Each structure stands twice: as C-alpha cells, then as structure tokens.
N, CA and C of each residue as an Amber inpcrd file, in Angstrom:
protein
   411
   0.8850000  -1.3070000  -0.1190000  -0.2890000   0.1820000  -0.0770000
   0.6660000   1.1230000   0.0610000   0.3490000   2.1290000  -0.9080000
   1.0130000   3.4680000  -1.0630000   0.4780000   4.2670000   0.3270000
   1.8700000   4.9830000   0.8610000   1.0890000   6.3990000   1.7730000
   1.2290000   7.2570000   1.2050000  -0.1790000   8.1170000   0.7410000
  -0.3040000   9.4910000   0.2800000  -0.8430000  10.4440000   0.6670000
   0.0600000  11.3340000   0.4160000  -0.1320000  12.6830000   1.4330000
  -1.0360000  13.6340000   0.2130000  -1.7710000  14.5170000   0.9220000
  -2.9660000  15.3830000  -0.2400000  -4.7260000  15.1850000   0.0230000
  -4.9170000  15.6480000  -0.6480000  -6.3430000  15.8370000  -0.8150000
  -7.1130000  14.9900000  -1.8270000  -8.1160000  14.5020000  -1.2880000
  -8.9690000  13.6380000  -2.5950000  -9.6040000  14.6670000  -3.5450000
  -9.2820000  14.1020000  -4.7720000 -11.0350000  15.0130000  -5.2310000
 -12.0590000  15.6800000  -4.9090000 -12.7640000  14.5580000  -4.3250000
 -14.3000000  15.0160000  -3.5690000 -14.1640000  15.8540000  -2.8980000
 -13.2980000  15.7240000  -1.6890000 -12.7020000  16.8130000  -1.0580000
 -12.6170000  18.5370000  -1.2310000 -11.7620000  18.4890000  -2.0860000
 -11.3660000  19.6860000  -3.2410000 -12.9720000  20.2160000  -3.5880000
 -13.7160000  19.4090000  -4.3150000 -14.8700000  19.8810000  -4.9620000
 -15.6420000  20.3020000  -3.6290000 -15.9640000  19.5810000  -2.7070000
 -16.7700000  20.1620000  -1.7330000 -16.2820000  21.6820000  -0.8960000
 -14.9370000  21.3890000  -0.7000000 -14.4670000  23.0510000  -0.2180000
 -14.9710000  23.6980000  -1.1850000 -14.8440000  23.9260000  -2.5800000
 -15.1110000  25.0340000  -3.6150000 -16.1810000  25.1180000  -3.5620000
 -17.6510000  24.2050000  -3.5330000 -18.4320000  24.5790000  -3.2080000
 -19.1810000  25.2090000  -2.1210000 -18.4160000  24.9340000  -1.2550000
 -18.8830000  25.2780000   0.2510000 -18.2170000  26.8880000  -0.1190000
 -17.1440000  27.3210000  -0.5430000 -16.7210000  28.6620000  -0.6650000
 -17.6630000  29.4060000  -2.0960000 -18.2370000  28.7060000  -2.7180000
 -19.1940000  29.4130000  -3.7110000 -20.5050000  29.6360000  -2.7940000
 -20.9720000  29.0000000  -2.0260000 -22.1730000  28.9260000  -1.3180000
 -22.2930000  30.1670000  -0.6190000 -20.8440000  30.3740000   0.4350000
 -20.9530000  31.6230000   1.1710000 -20.2840000  32.9720000   0.5010000
 -19.5730000  32.3870000  -0.9040000 -19.5380000  33.5550000  -1.7510000
 -20.5700000  34.0180000  -1.9360000 -21.9680000  33.5990000  -2.0730000
 -22.8190000  34.1040000  -2.8790000 -23.8200000  34.4900000  -1.6940000
 -23.7980000  34.0930000  -0.4700000 -24.6090000  34.6930000   0.8920000
 -23.8610000  36.2570000   1.1840000 -22.8550000  36.0340000   0.8460000
 -21.8210000  37.4160000   1.4900000 -22.0410000  38.3400000   0.9320000
 -21.7040000  38.6430000  -0.9180000 -21.6570000  39.7750000  -1.8290000
 -22.9520000  40.3400000  -1.6220000 -24.2070000  40.1300000  -1.5560000
 -25.8810000  40.5680000  -1.5930000 -25.0690000  41.3660000  -0.2890000
 -25.0780000  40.8300000   0.4590000 -25.0390000  41.8740000   2.2950000
 -24.2590000  43.1040000   1.5590000 -23.0090000  42.7110000   1.1380000
 -22.0200000  44.0990000   0.8450000 -22.2440000  44.9040000  -0.0900000
 -23.3210000  44.7260000  -1.3580000 -23.3050000  45.3590000  -2.3550000
 -24.1290000  46.8080000  -1.9640000 -25.0140000  46.4520000  -0.9570000
 -26.1120000  47.4970000  -0.1790000 -25.5230000  48.5020000   0.8590000
 -24.1880000  48.5760000   0.8690000 -23.3620000  49.3110000   1.9360000
 -23.5070000  50.1290000   1.9270000 -23.6140000  50.4460000   0.1830000
 -23.6210000  52.5510000  -0.4840000 -24.6090000  53.1960000   0.3650000
 -25.6780000  52.3120000  -0.3090000 -27.5360000  53.3570000   0.0290000
 -27.2260000  53.1240000   1.7830000 -26.6850000  52.2060000   2.3630000
 -26.6040000  52.5620000   4.2880000 -26.1870000  53.4690000   4.3850000
 -24.6170000  53.3860000   3.7640000 -23.9700000  54.9400000   4.2920000
 -24.6280000  55.8650000   3.7140000 -25.4340000  56.5900000   2.4400000
 -25.7520000  57.5390000   2.6860000 -27.2420000  57.5300000   3.3130000
 -28.1000000  56.7760000   3.1210000 -28.8030000  57.0140000   4.3940000
 -28.4270000  57.7620000   5.7730000 -27.1910000  56.7470000   6.0450000
 -26.6710000  57.0090000   7.2540000 -26.2270000  59.0140000   7.3800000
 -25.1480000  59.1030000   6.3630000 -25.0450000  60.7280000   6.0340000
 -26.0580000  61.7380000   6.1470000 -27.2610000  60.8770000   5.4340000
 -28.6540000  62.0070000   5.2730000 -28.9120000  62.3610000   6.9310000
 -29.4500000  61.2580000   7.1670000 -29.9780000  61.3640000   8.4960000
 -28.8100000  62.0960000   9.5080000 -27.4850000  61.9950000   9.6320000
 -26.4580000  62.7430000   9.8320000 -26.5310000  64.0960000  10.0370000
 -26.6900000  64.6280000   8.8950000 -26.8700000  65.6900000   7.9680000
 -28.0030000  66.4540000   8.9000000 -29.1940000  65.5070000   8.6370000
 -30.4520000  66.6720000   9.2660000 -30.3770000  66.6360000  10.7950000
 -29.4430000  66.6160000  11.3830000 -29.1280000  66.1860000  12.6930000
 -28.3690000  67.6950000  13.3460000 -27.3310000  67.3920000  12.3290000
 -26.4040000  68.8620000  12.4420000 -26.9590000  69.8630000  12.0210000
 -28.0300000  70.0190000  10.8110000 -28.7680000  71.1690000  10.4030000
 -30.1020000  71.4710000  12.0300000 -30.0760000  70.5860000  13.0240000
 -31.0170000  71.1230000  13.9470000 -30.2780000  71.6290000  14.9880000
 -28.8710000  71.3520000  14.9830000 -28.2890000  71.4360000  16.3480000
 -27.6370000  73.0020000  15.6070000 -27.1320000  72.9110000  14.5810000
 -26.4840000  74.4840000  14.1350000 -27.7160000  75.5150000  14.1270000
 -29.2530000  74.8940000  13.8490000 -30.1610000  76.0070000  14.1040000
 -30.2950000  76.7900000  15.3900000 -30.2480000  75.7750000  16.5450000
 -30.5140000  75.9190000  17.5980000 -29.5860000  76.6730000  18.0140000
 -27.9960000  76.2040000  17.5640000 -27.1860000  77.3170000  17.9730000
 -27.0430000  78.4680000  17.5410000 -27.2580000  78.5400000  16.1780000
 -27.6510000  79.8230000  15.6340000 -28.6580000  80.7300000  16.6800000
 -30.0840000  80.2230000  16.8270000 -30.7940000  81.1240000  17.7980000
 -30.4010000  81.1460000  19.3750000 -29.4750000  80.4530000  19.8270000
 -28.7830000  80.8940000  21.2420000 -27.7960000  82.2130000  20.8030000
 -27.3270000  82.1770000  20.1500000 -25.9190000  83.2790000  19.4780000
 -26.8400000  84.4200000  19.1960000 -28.0480000  84.1680000  18.5650000
 -28.5080000  85.3430000  18.3430000 -29.5280000  85.9750000  19.4790000
 -30.2730000  85.0830000  20.5900000 -30.4660000  85.7880000  21.4090000
 -29.6430000  86.5620000  22.0540000 -28.3260000  85.9120000  22.5210000
 -27.4700000  87.1090000  22.6840000 -26.9540000  88.1660000  22.5990000
 -26.7800000  88.2870000  21.4980000 -26.5930000  89.4830000  20.5580000
 -28.0450000  90.1290000  19.8240000 -29.3780000  89.8660000  21.2930000
 -30.7390000  90.5140000  20.6080000 -30.8320000  90.3080000  18.7220000
 -30.7340000  89.3350000  19.0700000 -31.3690000  88.9550000  17.3310000
 -30.7230000  89.9280000  16.3160000 -29.5660000  90.5050000  16.6920000
 -28.9130000  91.6590000  15.5730000 -27.9650000  90.3980000  14.5080000
 -27.8890000  90.1060000  13.1730000 -26.8250000  89.3210000  12.8290000
 -25.6800000  90.2920000  12.6150000 -24.6930000  89.5900000  13.2260000
 -23.2790000  90.1820000  13.3650000 -22.5640000  90.0910000  12.1330000
 -21.7340000  90.8900000  12.3090000 -21.1260000  90.9760000  10.7750000
 -19.8510000  89.7870000  10.8270000 -19.6930000  88.9270000  12.6450000
 -18.9100000  88.3190000  12.4640000 -19.0970000  86.7110000  12.8420000
 -20.4590000  86.4340000  12.0500000 -21.4830000  85.2590000  11.6840000
 -21.3500000  84.4130000  13.0980000 -21.9250000  85.6340000  14.1280000
 -22.3540000  85.0470000  15.4070000 -23.3340000  85.3120000  15.3980000
 -24.3080000  85.7050000  14.7600000 -25.9200000  85.3850000  14.7100000
 -26.2050000  85.3370000  12.7410000 -26.9870000  84.7070000  12.3250000
 -27.4160000  84.7660000  10.9850000 -28.6430000  84.6020000  11.0370000
 -29.5330000  85.1480000  10.2700000 -30.5410000  85.8520000  10.1690000
 -31.8620000  84.9510000   9.5990000 -32.6080000  83.7460000  10.0500000
 -32.5410000  82.9470000   9.0720000 -34.0230000  82.4650000   9.3100000
 -34.8500000  82.5340000   8.6440000 -36.3580000  82.6280000   8.4400000
 -37.0050000  81.8470000   7.2950000 -36.3910000  80.6300000   6.8020000
 -36.7970000  79.8460000   5.9170000 -36.2790000  78.5560000   6.5010000
 -36.2930000  77.6190000   5.6250000 -35.8670000  76.0790000   5.6710000
 -34.3540000  76.0120000   5.0980000 -34.1710000  76.5530000   4.3110000
 -33.2250000  76.9700000   3.3340000 -32.1900000  77.7480000   3.9890000
 -31.9430000  78.1770000   5.3410000 -30.9120000  79.0540000   5.7890000
 -30.2170000  78.5310000   6.5880000 -30.4560000  76.9240000   6.3320000
 -28.9660000  76.0480000   7.1540000 -27.7840000  76.3070000   5.8860000
 -27.9380000  76.8980000   4.8730000 -26.8070000  77.2500000   3.6740000
 -26.4630000  78.0760000   2.4120000 -26.0800000  78.4580000   2.4140000
 -25.8990000  79.9440000   1.4820000 -25.0460000  80.4010000   2.2340000
 -25.3270000  81.7540000   1.8930000 -23.6250000  82.9460000   1.8450000
 -24.0140000  82.6700000   3.6400000 -25.4650000  82.8650000   4.6680000
 -25.4540000  83.5020000   5.3310000 -26.3530000  82.4530000   6.3690000
 -25.5050000  80.8230000   6.4390000 -26.0040000  79.3150000   6.2360000
 -25.6430000  79.2750000   7.4740000 -26.4000000  78.4610000   8.6380000
 -26.0050000  78.2000000   9.8530000 -24.7140000  76.8890000   9.9080000
 -24.0100000  76.3540000   8.8500000 -23.8160000  75.4550000   8.8420000
 -22.3480000  75.4180000   8.7520000 -20.7570000  75.4270000   9.0910000
 -20.2390000  75.7090000   9.2640000 -19.4040000  75.8710000   7.6510000
 -19.9560000  75.1640000   7.1940000 -19.2060000  75.5970000   5.7420000
 -20.4550000  76.3800000   5.0380000 -20.6410000  77.5070000   5.7270000
 -22.0510000  78.1800000   4.9480000 -21.3070000  78.5420000   3.8820000
 -22.0400000  78.8620000   2.5450000 -21.6530000  79.6540000   1.4030000
 -21.6940000  78.9990000   0.0650000 -21.6070000  77.7460000   0.5130000
 -21.6920000  76.3890000   0.0390000 -22.6520000  75.7670000   0.3660000
 -23.4190000  75.2900000  -1.4880000 -24.2790000  74.0810000  -0.6840000
 -24.2940000  73.0330000  -0.6290000 -25.5460000  72.4500000   0.4310000
 -25.1810000  70.8340000   0.6340000 -25.6540000  69.6190000  -0.6830000
 -24.1950000  69.8740000  -1.4420000 -24.7070000  69.0300000  -2.5990000
 -25.5250000  67.5540000  -2.6980000 -26.0810000  67.3680000  -3.3980000
 -26.5090000  66.3070000  -3.3220000 -28.1520000  66.4980000  -2.8230000
 -28.0060000  67.4220000  -1.9100000 -29.3940000  67.7900000  -0.7550000
 -30.6050000  67.8850000  -1.3870000 -31.5160000  67.8410000  -1.1040000
 -32.5520000  68.9500000  -0.8750000 -33.7490000  69.5920000  -0.1280000
 -34.0520000  70.7140000   0.3270000 -34.7100000  70.9130000   1.0280000
 -35.7000000  71.9160000   1.0160000 -36.8740000  70.9700000   1.4490000
 -37.8320000  71.3600000   0.9060000 -38.0670000  72.9730000   1.5040000
 -39.0820000  73.8400000   0.5700000 -38.9490000  75.0440000   0.7690000
 -39.9990000  75.3260000   1.3390000 -40.0340000  75.9730000   2.6960000
 -41.0230000  76.2180000   3.9790000 -40.2420000  77.8570000   4.1950000
 -41.5550000  78.6430000   5.3290000 -41.1270000  79.7770000   5.5210000
 -41.5860000  79.6670000   7.0440000 -40.6070000  79.6510000   7.8610000
 -40.7980000  79.9250000   9.6430000 -41.7810000  80.9420000   9.7000000
 -42.6050000  80.6100000  10.4530000 -43.9340000  81.4220000  11.3090000
 -42.6460000  82.6610000  11.4000000 -43.2680000  83.9030000  11.8340000
 -43.1600000  85.2310000  12.3350000 -42.8660000  84.9380000  13.9150000
 -41.6470000  86.0650000  14.4920000 -41.1900000  86.1300000  15.7830000
 -40.2720000  84.9040000  16.2160000 -39.0190000  85.6840000  16.4880000
 -37.6830000  84.9930000  16.7040000 -38.2630000  83.5090000  17.8400000
 -37.5700000  82.2270000  17.4840000 -38.0030000  81.1730000  18.0220000
 -38.8540000  80.6680000  17.4660000 -39.4030000  80.2140000  16.4760000
 -40.4460000  80.1710000  16.6010000 -40.0240000  78.9790000  15.4150000
 -40.5930000  77.7870000  15.5930000 -39.7120000  76.3490000  14.9150000
 -41.2070000  76.0830000  13.6190000 -40.2370000  75.8220000  12.9080000
 -41.1290000  74.8230000  11.5840000 -40.4400000  73.6850000  11.4490000
 -40.7800000  72.5420000  10.7310000 -40.4870000  71.2450000  10.6060000
 -39.9300000  70.9310000   8.9000000 -39.0560000  70.6320000   8.7150000
 -38.5910000  70.8020000   7.1670000 -38.0570000  69.5610000   6.8250000
 -38.0830000  69.1560000   5.3270000 -37.6810000  67.8090000   4.8800000
 -36.5490000  68.3450000   4.0350000 -35.3500000  66.9150000   3.8790000
 -34.6590000  67.0580000   3.3740000 -34.1080000  65.3720000   2.8060000
 -34.0680000  65.6490000   1.5220000 -34.3090000  64.4430000   0.5910000
 -32.3590000  64.5720000   0.3200000 -32.1790000  63.4590000   0.2680000
 -30.6190000  63.2440000  -0.6520000 -30.4580000  61.8440000  -2.1540000
 -30.2220000  62.6080000  -2.9470000 -30.3240000  62.3160000  -4.2780000
 -28.9200000  60.3660000  -4.0690000 -30.0810000  59.7960000  -4.6380000
 -29.6500000  58.0800000  -4.7210000 -30.5730000  57.4520000  -3.1820000
 -31.2560000  57.7220000  -2.5900000 -31.5360000  57.7820000  -1.2960000
 -32.9620000  57.7010000  -0.9290000 -33.7030000  56.5350000  -1.0740000
 -35.2890000  56.6510000  -0.5610000 -35.9720000  57.1780000   0.3800000
 -36.8070000  58.0720000   0.0710000 -37.6070000  58.7760000   1.6320000
 -36.6110000  59.7290000   1.6540000 -37.5900000  60.9820000   2.9030000
 -36.4850000  62.1790000   3.1200000 -36.4870000  61.9690000   4.3420000
 -36.6290000  62.9360000   5.8090000 -36.1220000  62.8040000   6.8820000
 -36.1050000  64.4640000   7.1690000 -36.7410000  64.5460000   8.1680000
 -37.1630000  66.0930000   8.9800000 -35.9260000  66.5380000   9.6900000
 -36.7030000  67.9680000   9.9730000 -35.4630000  68.6610000  10.3820000
 -35.9730000  69.7640000  11.1180000 -35.6360000  70.7270000  12.4340000
 -36.0270000  71.5250000  12.7910000 -35.7120000  72.6820000  12.4830000
 -36.2250000  73.9960000  12.4220000 -35.5900000  74.9660000  11.6200000
 -36.4060000  75.8370000  12.8000000 -35.0490000  76.9570000  13.3490000
 -36.1260000  78.2290000  13.8820000 -35.0910000  79.3200000  13.5620000
 -36.3510000  79.7980000  13.8060000 -36.3710000  81.7300000  13.1650000
 -35.4060000  82.6910000  14.1290000 -34.3630000  83.0090000  13.6740000
 -33.6590000  84.0310000  14.5980000 -33.2640000  84.9450000  13.4890000
 -32.4240000  86.1780000  14.2960000 -31.9480000  87.5850000  13.6730000
 -32.9540000  88.2690000  13.0370000 -34.1430000  87.9150000  13.6450000
 -35.1750000  88.5970000  12.6570000 -35.6450000  89.8580000  13.8340000
 -35.0890000  91.2190000  13.5400000 -35.1610000  92.2650000  14.3340000
 -37.0490000  92.4710000  14.5690000
C-alpha cells in the first residue's frame, strides 16, 4: 500500500462548493452598504442642521437678534437658512451637494420653529429637521 499525502478530488470539490455558497450569501450583504452609508449620512446631516439652527438661535438671543458681521448670528427665516452665504452650517457659502431642502417659511417671531424635510439623491425617502427663526428684529 502506498502512503499518499494530500486531498482527494471529492474533498477539494466540497471545499470549492462551500466557498461558492458562502460567497453567494455574503456578496449581496456588502453590495447594499453604499445605500446604507448614504442613508446614515442624510440622517446625520439633518441632525447637524437642527443642532446648528439651535446654536444660531442661542447666539442671536445673546446679540438681541441682530445679525453680526462676525457670523455669530445669522438671520434665518426659511428652511433653506441652513445653507448659503448666511447659512448656519460651518461650510456656509456652499450648498449641500446632493441634498434637497423643502422650501418652507418659518412663522413670524424669533424662536418660532418649523419642521422641514431633507432629501438625499440616490436615497429613498426623506428625513425631517427643525428650523428655528432667528436674527430677525
């Protein structure tokens, strides 16, 4: 009798089939990661806008709701106040590329809030954020 080392053909075929089954199960889970990442980014952006609106309101309240040249108080009267030249986000002066903010006017009076919607390209659905009117004497 010969003493042979190695694997038989059937053992190799079984291993290859098992690897194929594992790959067929794992690949679809990783393919959908981009949409999940964009969804998480959209939700985080909405939360950041809400926080920035609240911080801006607090800064305006300290300054008697007088917009300052030093960007300590931005006049906000619409949902789109999150972006643009006087926006409340740190990257003011630029738009949120790939995002759409639903046009809405915040009611009269500083401190009045409105619920606004934010949509992200290539992501289904929308998410809401709270806009706060500020800097309007």
